[in-house]
N, C-alpha and C positions, 0 to 999 in steps of 0.2 A: 393068588390072586388076579384074576386076570380083568381090565378095564375092554367094555364092549360099547362097539359107537355105532349108532344106525340112525338112516338119516330119512327121512319121511319126504315125497314126493312135493311137499307143497313149503317145504325146508325145516323144516322142526327138525333139532336133531334129539334124539334120545343117547343117554349115556349111562352104563350100569357097570359097577364092579358090585360083586360078591363076594363077601369076610367070612368065610366056613365057621363056624363056633360059637355066633351072636343067632339071638331070638328076635333083636329088631332091625328096621332101616333109617335111613336117614334122606328122606325126596321131596324134591321141590322143582319150582319152575325157575330159571334165573332169565331177566330180561335185557337184552340190549339196549334198556333208557333207562337212563340216571340225568343229573346234574346237569353234563354240559351239552345232555341235546336239550336242552330248552333254550325257548329266546327270551334275550332278555324279561320279557312282558311274561312269560311263563315260569320266571325263575320262582321255584320251588312245588312245582305243580307234579310233579315225579312224586317228592315225598309226601305231598298230600294224599295223592291215586295211591299210594301202598297203604296208608292210613282206611282210606273207603274202603280199600279189599275187605276190611271185613266187619263193614255195616250194611249187608245185605245184596243177595242178588235175586234173579230172576226165581229161581229157584229156592235157598233159604236167608232167613233173616239173621240178623246178627247175631239173637240169642242162641239159635239151629248150630250156626258156624261153632260157638263156643262151644254150644254140647255137642252134638256130634263127637267133637274130638277126642272132648274129657270123659266123655263116656267110655272110650277105648282103654281111655291111660294116656294116652298121646300128649302131645302138644302142637301148637302151630303159629310161628315168627314171621317175620320178615324185616325186609331192612333197604333201606337204599344210598347207593354209593353215587360217587360221580362218573360211574361207568356204566352202573348195571344196577337193576332190581329185583332181589328174589322171595318168595315165597315157600317157605319149605316148612316139613312137618318132621318128626320121629315117633313111631309108630311099632307096635311089634307086627311083626313078619305076617301075620294073620291079615290084619289092618291094611296094608298095603294100597291096596284099592279103595279102601273107603278117601285114602288119604291125598291119593292120588288124582280121585273124583272132586274131593274139596277144593284143591289147590287149584284144581282146572276149572271148575265154579266162582272162586273170587277173582281169577286171572277174568275170564271172558264174559262174563255175567254181573256186572256189579250194576247196580239199577240205580246209583247215586243220588240217594232219596237226600227232597229238598231238604226235612228237619235233621237226616244225619249229616246233611253237609255241613250244616250249622255247628250243631254237636260239634264237632270231630274239627274244623274250624276252631274255636276253643280252646280246645286238647295242645293243638299244634300251636296256637300264641302263647298257651302257658310253656310250650317246649321252647318256644323261641326266646323267651323270657327266663328260663331256666337256662336255658344255654347260657345269657349275657351275663348271668349271675354265676358263670360256673370258670372264673378265669383261666384255669389251664384246659380249657375247653373252648370256649370263643376263641382265643389266642390260636389258635390251629388256621379259624377262619380267616380271619385277620391277616393271616401270612402266609395262607393262599392265594387269598386277593392280592397280597400285594408282588408275589412272585409272579402271577399272570392278570395283570390287569387289565378291564374291559373283556372279559373275556369269557366262555361258557365255562370251563374250567377254573377257572378264578373264583368263581360266586360260590356261596352257603348253598349248600343243599337243602334246608332248611326253608330259606328265601327271606326277603325283608317282609318285614311285617303288614304293609301298603300292599302287598303283594297277593300276599294270603289271607287280608281279610278280603279280594277283591275276586276271588276266585268263585263261578259258580259252575252248574253245569256241564257246560256249552264247553266250559273249559277244559273237563277232566276228560269229553269223549273228543273233543280233540286232540289232545295229546297223548288217549291210548288207540284213536284212529292211526296217525302217523306213524307209531313207535311201538306198537303192540304185536306186527307183524310176524307170524309164523319163523321168518329168517333169523329174526330176535331173540328165537324160542330156544332155549336149551332145558331138554325134562333132563333130571340128573338124581341119581337114587344109588346108596351104597348100603353096604351091613346085609340081612337078610333077605335078597331080592334075589327076581327068575326074569332076566335082560329079556325073555323075548313075552313075557307074559308082563313085562311092561312094555315093548312096543305096541303089542296090539290093545293095549288100552290108552296109549297115545293117539292110536290110527281111529281108534273109538271117538276119543277127545276133542284132539286137534286135527283131522284130518281132511276134514269139513274147509280149514281157515285159508283164504284164499293168500296166495300170493304176492307181495308188496315187493315195491323198493324202497330199501331204507332211507333215508336223507343223509346228507355227507355229513360229518363232522368238522367243525372247525379246527386247521389244527393251533395246536398250544406253541404261543411264544415265551416263552421265561424271560423276564426283562429286569427280575429283580426292582427292590423300590422299599417304602417305606410304609406300615402303620404306627402311629403311634397313641395309645391311648390314657390320658392322665385318669385317674381315678384314686379314690384315699382308701389302699388298702394294705393291708398291714407285709405281704410281698410285693415285689417288684419281678413280674413277668418277662422271660425272654424271649423268643424262638427265630431263632434263625433257616434260612433257606438257601441251599444253592440247584442249579439242574443238576438233572443225573439221565441217564438213559432210562430207556421205557423196557417192559417187560419183555420186548420184542429183542431186545438186541445183547449179546451174549457179554455184554460188558456192567447189564445190572447187578451181575454177580460178584464182581470185583466192588462193586459198589456199596454191595448191603453186607460184603465183608469188610470193607472199610467203614462202614457206618457203625458195624460191632465191635470191631476195635479197638474204636473213637470211643463210645458210649452204649456199646451195646449191653453190661451188665457188671460188675462191683468191681470188675479187675479192667476194667476198659480204661484208657488214657484220664479220658473228662472226671469220671468217676475218683479215680485217684488223685486225680493233680485236683481237682476245686471242691471237691470232700475233702478226701482222706487227709490232705494234707496239708491244705488251704484252710478248710472249713467253712467256703464263698457258698452253699450252697445246701441243700436236706435233696433237692432231686436235682438229678442232670441225666439229660439224656440224648443217643443221636440213634439214628432209624429212618430207611430210605422209603418211599411208597410210590410205588410203578403203578403208570397207566399205560394205553395202548402208543403212543407217539412220545412220552417225558416222562420224566420222576425227578422228584424234590426230595435231598436232603435236607431231616430239618432235625436240629439242634436244639435241644429248649432246656429252661432253670430257672429253677424260680428262687429267690434269692431276694438280701432285705435292700432296703434303698443305698444305703455306705459304700455295699462293696458290687453292685451292680457294675456298674464300669472297669471296677476288677477282674471279675467275672469275663466281662466282653471281652477284654482285652486279652486275656488268660485263654479263652475257647478260637479266638484266631490264631495264637503262638502257637496251641498244640495241633491246630489242624496245617498247618504251614510247616511246624517240624516233622510231623507226620512222612512229610515228602523226603528226606532226607536218613531220616532215625526207624523208622517203624520196621519193627522185627519178625524174623520167622518164627518165632514164638508168641508171638499175637498175632500175626497170621493165619498158623494154625490152633490158637486156640477159639480166634473167629471161624473158623471153620466148621470148628467141633461144634459149635455152638448152632451154627444155622445148619448144620444135616440133624441134629439130632433135637432142635425145635421141628424142625417137618420132618421127620420122622417119628416123632412122638407123638405130636400133634394128628398124624394120618391114620390111629389108630382108634381114634372119633370115628366113625359112621359120619356125622356131621360135618368133618372137618375133611371128611374122603371125599362126599359129595362135594360142597364148597369145591377142593382140587379140582377134581371131575369137570364140572359146570368153568371153570376159571381155565381149564388148558384148553379145554374144545373151543373158547371162546378166542382163543391168544392163536392157535394153530391150528383147527379144526383136527385137530387130533388128542389122542392121549401119550404121551411124551414116558418110558418108562421110568419108572424113579431112578432109576442106573444112570441115565441118563442127567438128570440134574444134580445129582453127586459126582459125577463127572466134571462138568462144569463148575463144580465149587472146590472140588480136586487138586482142577486145571491153573485156580487164582494163587499166583506164586507173590513175593514180595513184591519184587519187580513191578509187576501190576497195580499193587496198591500206593507203591511209593510215587508212579505215576500217574495214575488217577487224582492222589492228595496234590502233588505239582497241579496238574488243572484246576483245583481249586482257587487255586492262588490268584491266576488270572479273572476270575469270577467277582462281578457286584452281587454280591448275596441280598437277598429279601430280607427285613426284619420287620419285629411286629414286637410292640412292646407296651404291656398292660399294666398300670398301680402305678405309684408314686414313681415314673419314670423322666422329670423334669431335666434331669440332669446326665442321663442315660445321651453315650455316644450312639449319633447318627450312623445310617447304613453308608455313607462315604465314608466317616472316618476308620470304620469297619475295615471295609473293603482296601482301606490307603496299609491299615496296617498288616491286612493280609500278604497283599504285594511286596510289602515290600522287603 
């Protein structure tokens, strides 16, 4: 399987990977416009716009959009993150032209009907309410805000209720004009796809777009801080955040392997110490999320009110201990988990199309998988120990939710980590 990349004169990039033996394909448009591209007044509008894409275009009603894709047995969906909004479909090979045309239509020709805006506003407000009622979901928004206060990258993707309640058609059109230029668009497809045919479709559907000048993105500044939300819940929820490298930094591989060894599975240190040996929690994990210019190590756990302080202190102790005694066996296991997770995931055309879009957005090329594997294999125990040692100098971000009045504060945990 060989990926192919083509750039249209106006900046739209087309990337494909043919996967022999498949009868279906995943295809989509990834737009470099997410939550961190919003002004404070626009917070939540990228997500609102994603919802409105399915509510009718100048060529199709909302019902026709749904019927056309389902008439051929396919599906269509979208998501918004802090750096991208994606619109994608999965169809049989013969229906790729339909899927591309449909996705192009919803991205380029939304009508933003006033009635549909009000209907979808209600849906999004319900989504916000549901998130607030889901402790192990909303706590990550609060952690992000604590880590990057007063910054676009720290704001919630859904946006606050007061902003979402006020958006109108002009706001949606303004954001689209600002951030949906051809340079921000990547048409990505994997599976039973023909690259040259997809390029011709892209030329027909996107070639008329005038080049634009993407606006500058505010550089992320991790500061650390605390968000404590007391509520009468059965469990106390805690999330810790530490600054990590962005995905353009080779050290991201060390960070991800460290996170895997600390909290990536049942054999990880935090799971073994906190759950298996001491019974302090049911769920605990660590992971690293990366952006273009920063990253965040997140450690999350849910526990009882009486065990929260002990669990928080144990987490600090285990992070600190890793700088001295992380073993070759633990690193080898984390490397194997990272490689297998990546390679198993890429057996799906949807995951492969996602990867293609992501790496083209980052490097404007498609690095071979062997390059990523080589960088993973190059991470050794010395690098991971040094990475752990660097964490002990940080003041972490902390988010707490539930019966957390007696939980230690961020300063206390930082001092324990540094001691």
